[in-house]
C-alpha positions as CSV (number, residue, x, y, z in Angstrom):
1,M,-78.8,200.6,-32.2
2,T,-78.5,204.4,-31.5
3,I,-79.9,207.1,-33.8
4,G,-77.8,210.3,-33.7
5,S,-77.6,213.6,-35.8
6,G,-77.9,212.2,-39.4
7,S,-76.0,209.2,-38.5
8,V,-76.8,205.7,-37.3
9,V,-74.5,204.3,-34.8
10,E,-74.8,200.6,-34.1
11,S,-73.7,199.3,-30.7
12,V,-72.6,195.8,-30.5
13,E,-73.2,193.9,-27.2
14,A,-70.3,192.0,-25.9
15,P,-70.8,188.2,-26.1
16,E,-71.5,186.3,-22.9
17,A,-68.6,184.6,-21.4
18,R,-68.7,180.9,-21.9
19,T,-68.0,178.5,-19.0
20,E,-65.4,175.9,-19.9
21,P,-66.2,172.3,-18.6
22,V,-64.2,171.2,-15.6
23,R,-61.6,168.7,-16.7
24,L,-61.4,165.7,-14.3
25,T,-58.4,163.6,-13.7
26,A,-58.8,159.8,-14.2
27,E,-58.9,159.3,-10.4
28,E,-61.7,161.9,-10.0
29,A,-63.7,160.5,-12.9
30,A,-63.5,157.0,-11.4
31,A,-64.6,158.4,-8.0
32,L,-67.5,160.2,-9.6
33,A,-68.6,157.0,-11.4
34,R,-68.4,155.0,-8.2
35,S,-70.5,157.6,-6.3
36,A,-73.2,157.2,-9.0
37,G,-73.2,153.4,-8.5
38,L,-71.3,152.6,-11.7
39,E,-68.7,149.8,-11.8
40,E,-65.7,149.3,-14.0
41,L,-66.0,146.4,-16.5
42,G,-63.4,143.7,-16.9
43,V,-62.1,144.1,-13.3
44,R,-61.9,141.1,-11.0
45,P,-63.5,141.8,-7.6
46,G,-62.1,140.6,-4.3
47,L,-62.7,136.9,-3.6
48,V,-64.7,137.5,-0.4
49,G,-66.9,140.1,-2.1
50,Y,-67.2,137.9,-5.1
51,A,-68.5,135.0,-3.0
52,R,-71.0,137.3,-1.3
53,E,-72.2,138.5,-4.7
54,V,-72.6,134.9,-5.9
55,W,-74.6,134.1,-2.8
56,S,-76.9,137.1,-3.5
57,Y,-77.8,135.4,-6.8
58,R,-78.9,132.1,-5.2
59,H,-82.6,132.6,-6.0
60,L,-81.8,133.3,-9.7
61,V,-79.6,130.1,-9.7
62,W,-82.5,128.1,-8.4
63,H,-85.1,129.4,-10.8
64,L,-82.8,129.2,-13.8
65,S,-81.7,125.6,-12.9
66,S,-85.2,124.3,-12.3
67,A,-86.5,125.8,-15.5
68,Q,-83.7,124.4,-17.6
69,A,-84.0,121.0,-15.9
70,W,-87.7,120.9,-16.7
71,A,-87.1,122.0,-20.3
72,T,-84.4,119.3,-20.9
73,N,-86.6,116.6,-22.3
74,Q,-89.7,118.6,-23.1
75,N,-89.2,118.4,-26.9
76,N,-89.5,114.6,-26.8
77,Y,-92.8,112.8,-26.9
78,L,-92.1,111.0,-23.6
79,G,-90.8,114.2,-21.9
80,Q,-89.3,113.7,-18.5
81,L,-89.6,109.9,-18.7
82,W,-86.4,109.9,-20.7
83,A,-84.5,111.0,-17.5
84,V,-85.3,107.5,-16.3
85,L,-85.4,105.5,-19.6
86,N,-81.9,106.6,-20.6
87,P,-80.0,105.1,-17.6
88,L,-82.2,102.0,-17.6
89,L,-81.4,101.3,-21.3
90,L,-77.7,101.7,-20.5
91,V,-78.1,99.2,-17.6
92,G,-79.6,96.7,-20.0
93,S,-77.0,97.2,-22.7
94,Y,-74.0,97.2,-20.3
95,Y,-75.3,94.1,-18.6
96,L,-75.6,92.3,-21.9
97,I,-72.1,93.4,-23.1
98,F,-70.0,93.3,-19.9
99,G,-72.1,91.1,-17.6
100,L,-73.0,88.3,-20.0
101,L,-70.6,88.5,-23.0
102,L,-67.3,89.8,-21.4
103,K,-68.2,88.3,-17.9
104,T,-66.9,91.2,-15.8
105,R,-69.0,90.2,-12.9
106,G,-66.1,88.9,-10.8
107,G,-65.9,90.3,-7.3
108,T,-69.5,91.2,-7.0
109,S,-72.3,89.1,-5.5
110,N,-75.1,91.3,-6.9
111,Y,-73.9,92.5,-10.2
112,I,-77.2,94.1,-11.3
113,A,-77.2,96.4,-8.3
114,F,-73.5,97.1,-8.7
115,L,-73.9,98.0,-12.4
116,T,-77.1,100.0,-11.8
117,I,-75.5,102.2,-9.1
118,G,-72.4,102.7,-11.3
119,I,-74.3,103.8,-14.3
120,F,-76.8,106.1,-12.5
121,V,-74.1,107.8,-10.4
122,F,-71.5,108.1,-13.1
123,G,-74.1,109.3,-15.5
124,Y,-74.8,112.3,-13.2
125,S,-71.1,113.1,-13.1
126,A,-70.7,112.7,-16.9
127,S,-73.6,115.0,-17.7
128,A,-72.5,117.6,-15.1
129,I,-68.9,117.7,-16.3
130,I,-69.7,118.0,-20.0
131,A,-72.4,120.6,-19.5
132,G,-70.3,122.4,-16.9
133,S,-67.3,122.7,-19.3
134,R,-69.6,124.8,-21.6
135,A,-71.2,126.8,-18.9
136,V,-69.6,130.1,-20.0
137,V,-69.2,129.6,-23.8
138,G,-72.7,128.2,-24.1
139,Q,-74.1,131.4,-22.6
140,I,-71.7,133.9,-24.2
141,G,-74.6,136.2,-25.3
142,L,-75.8,136.5,-21.7
143,V,-72.2,137.0,-20.5
144,R,-71.6,139.9,-22.9
145,A,-75.0,141.5,-22.3
146,L,-75.4,141.5,-18.5
147,R,-73.1,142.0,-15.6
148,F,-73.3,139.3,-12.9
149,P,-70.7,137.0,-11.3
150,R,-69.9,134.4,-13.9
151,A,-69.6,131.7,-11.3
152,V,-73.4,131.6,-11.3
153,L,-73.2,129.7,-14.6
154,P,-71.2,126.6,-13.5
155,I,-73.3,126.5,-10.3
156,S,-76.5,126.7,-12.3
157,V,-75.4,124.0,-14.7
158,T,-74.4,121.6,-11.9
159,L,-77.7,122.1,-10.1
160,T,-79.6,121.6,-13.4
161,Q,-77.9,118.3,-14.0
162,F,-78.7,117.2,-10.4
163,L,-82.4,118.1,-10.8
164,V,-82.4,116.2,-14.2
165,N,-81.1,113.1,-12.4
166,V,-83.4,113.2,-9.4
167,P,-86.0,111.0,-11.1
168,A,-83.3,108.5,-12.0
169,F,-82.1,108.4,-8.4
170,A,-85.7,107.8,-7.2
171,V,-85.9,104.8,-9.6
172,L,-82.5,103.6,-8.3
173,M,-83.9,103.5,-4.8
174,V,-86.8,101.4,-6.1
175,M,-84.6,99.0,-8.1
176,I,-82.1,98.3,-5.4
177,P,-84.4,96.2,-3.2
178,L,-85.8,94.5,-6.3
179,T,-82.3,93.2,-7.0
180,G,-82.3,91.4,-3.6
181,E,-80.5,94.0,-1.5
182,P,-82.0,94.1,2.1
183,F,-83.0,97.5,3.5
184,S,-80.4,99.0,5.8
185,P,-80.1,102.3,7.8
186,H,-77.0,102.9,5.6
187,W,-79.3,103.8,2.8
188,L,-79.8,107.1,4.6
189,L,-76.2,107.9,3.7
190,F,-77.0,107.9,0.0
191,P,-78.0,111.6,-0.1
192,V,-74.7,112.4,1.7
193,A,-72.8,110.6,-1.0
194,L,-74.7,112.7,-3.6
195,V,-73.7,115.9,-1.8
196,F,-70.0,114.9,-1.9
197,Q,-70.4,114.0,-5.6
198,S,-72.2,117.3,-6.4
199,L,-69.3,119.2,-4.9
200,I,-66.8,117.2,-7.0
201,N,-68.9,117.9,-10.1
202,L,-69.1,121.6,-9.3
203,G,-65.3,121.9,-8.8
204,L,-64.6,120.2,-12.1
205,A,-67.2,122.4,-13.8
206,F,-65.4,125.5,-12.4
207,Y,-62.0,124.3,-13.7
208,L,-63.2,123.2,-17.2
209,A,-65.5,126.2,-17.7
210,R,-62.5,128.5,-17.5
211,V,-60.2,126.3,-19.6
212,V,-62.8,125.9,-22.4
213,N,-63.5,129.7,-22.3
214,T,-59.7,130.2,-22.9
215,A,-59.2,127.5,-25.4
216,R,-62.5,126.7,-27.2
217,D,-61.3,123.6,-29.0
218,S,-60.6,121.9,-25.6
219,A,-64.4,121.5,-25.3
220,N,-64.1,118.6,-27.9
221,L,-61.7,116.8,-25.6
222,V,-64.0,116.8,-22.5
223,P,-66.4,114.1,-23.8
224,V,-63.4,112.0,-24.7
225,G,-62.0,112.3,-21.2
226,V,-65.3,111.4,-19.7
227,R,-65.6,108.4,-21.9
228,L,-62.1,107.3,-20.8
229,A,-63.0,107.8,-17.2
230,R,-66.1,105.6,-17.7
231,Y,-63.9,102.6,-18.6
232,V,-61.3,103.0,-15.8
233,S,-63.5,104.1,-12.8
234,G,-65.2,100.8,-12.1
235,V,-68.7,101.5,-13.5
236,F,-69.2,98.0,-14.7
237,F,-66.3,96.0,-13.0
238,S,-64.8,95.7,-9.6
239,I,-61.5,97.5,-9.5
240,P,-59.9,95.5,-6.7
241,H,-60.9,92.2,-8.3
242,Y,-59.3,93.0,-11.7
243,A,-56.5,95.5,-10.7
244,G,-55.5,94.0,-7.3
245,Y,-54.7,96.0,-4.3
246,G,-51.5,97.8,-5.3
247,L,-50.7,101.4,-6.2
248,V,-52.6,101.3,-9.5
249,S,-55.7,99.9,-7.9
250,A,-55.5,102.6,-5.2
251,L,-55.1,105.4,-7.7
252,L,-58.2,104.1,-9.7
253,L,-60.3,103.6,-6.5
254,Y,-59.6,107.0,-4.9
255,Q,-59.9,109.2,-7.9
256,P,-62.9,111.5,-7.6
257,L,-65.3,109.8,-10.1
258,A,-64.6,106.3,-8.7
259,V,-64.9,107.3,-5.1
260,S,-68.3,108.8,-5.8
261,M,-69.5,105.3,-6.9
262,T,-67.8,103.6,-4.0
263,T,-69.6,105.7,-1.4
264,A,-72.9,105.1,-3.2
265,R,-72.4,101.4,-3.3
266,E,-71.3,101.3,0.4
267,A,-74.6,103.1,1.3
268,L,-76.9,100.9,-0.8
269,M,-75.2,97.4,-1.1
270,D,-74.8,94.9,1.7
271,Q,-71.7,93.5,0.1
272,Y,-69.8,96.8,0.6
273,P,-69.4,97.8,4.3
274,L,-68.8,101.4,5.2
275,T,-65.2,102.4,5.1
276,W,-63.9,105.7,6.5
277,G,-61.3,105.9,3.8
278,S,-63.9,106.2,1.0
279,W,-66.1,108.7,2.7
280,V,-63.2,110.9,3.9
281,A,-61.7,110.8,0.4
282,A,-65.1,111.8,-1.2
283,A,-65.5,114.6,1.3
284,A,-61.9,115.8,0.8
285,W,-62.2,115.7,-3.0
286,G,-65.5,117.6,-2.8
287,V,-64.2,120.4,-0.6
288,A,-60.8,120.6,-2.3
289,L,-62.2,120.7,-5.9
290,S,-65.1,123.1,-5.2
291,V,-63.0,125.6,-3.2
292,T,-59.9,125.6,-5.4
293,G,-62.2,125.4,-8.4
294,I,-64.1,128.6,-7.6
295,V,-60.8,130.4,-6.9
296,F,-59.4,129.3,-10.2
297,F,-62.6,130.4,-11.9
298,W,-62.6,133.7,-10.1
299,R,-59.1,134.5,-11.2
300,G,-60.4,134.7,-14.8
301,E,-63.6,136.7,-13.9
302,G,-62.6,139.8,-15.8
303,R,-61.9,138.0,-19.1
304,Y,-65.1,135.9,-19.6
305,G,-66.9,137.0,-22.8
306,S,-64.0,139.2,-23.9
307,N,-62.6,136.8,-26.6
């Protein structure tokens, strides 16, 4: 304000010039976000980078799987003992129905060992496949809240089911000599058979997890398929004895769930000598399903949790 002769003259200061924000193009904004360590959501990374990222989560997978395995039967009074009791009860009931009533013991000299291996080994596959199919949809809150490679979930579920079944496999190794089977160095191959079986289970979990995430109702069909596989995979009967040695028998014998039981029986039973065909088939199924399975699962990486 300026005071003059009898008059007051106000001076108005010019407003400060405002700086307009710099407008970035989409490419520049993306580059800025990447430089700040941010990553775009819903985008599938490269397969090699994806595999490396999954490997970096291996410690999380182990801790998550071991904790879930321990918590599986904790709400029951007998706790972890049910991991052993369930397959033993199945052995007793299946032996009564199929061994005594239906007399499906043909082609086996030690039916109790044959049946026990079939139930324990197939039980591991059944639980891993059913749980693996729901690996993503069963953890949908976690999938939507956190960013991590979703393949961690099927891997964790498969490892969880393996850990849950470890006590049952230990009991199996005790039961086999009690049924009259002589000890053999071939028993050392049983862990190898479990490795091949675990790869098969993991591959099937990858496939089914993506399918169920896309079509939720298909989760209801998985237990039905597993139940059907139980009755055609030679759990409680010898496939060659009842199906012969033709094409149908070969298809039943060398499908992944049946070949897992065949390798286990060849490792633990004196009646079944080691055959290269069974072990090569088990290894081939394991590698093929796990490799193609993670590729199939990876191709849907950007869509998990979005529907």
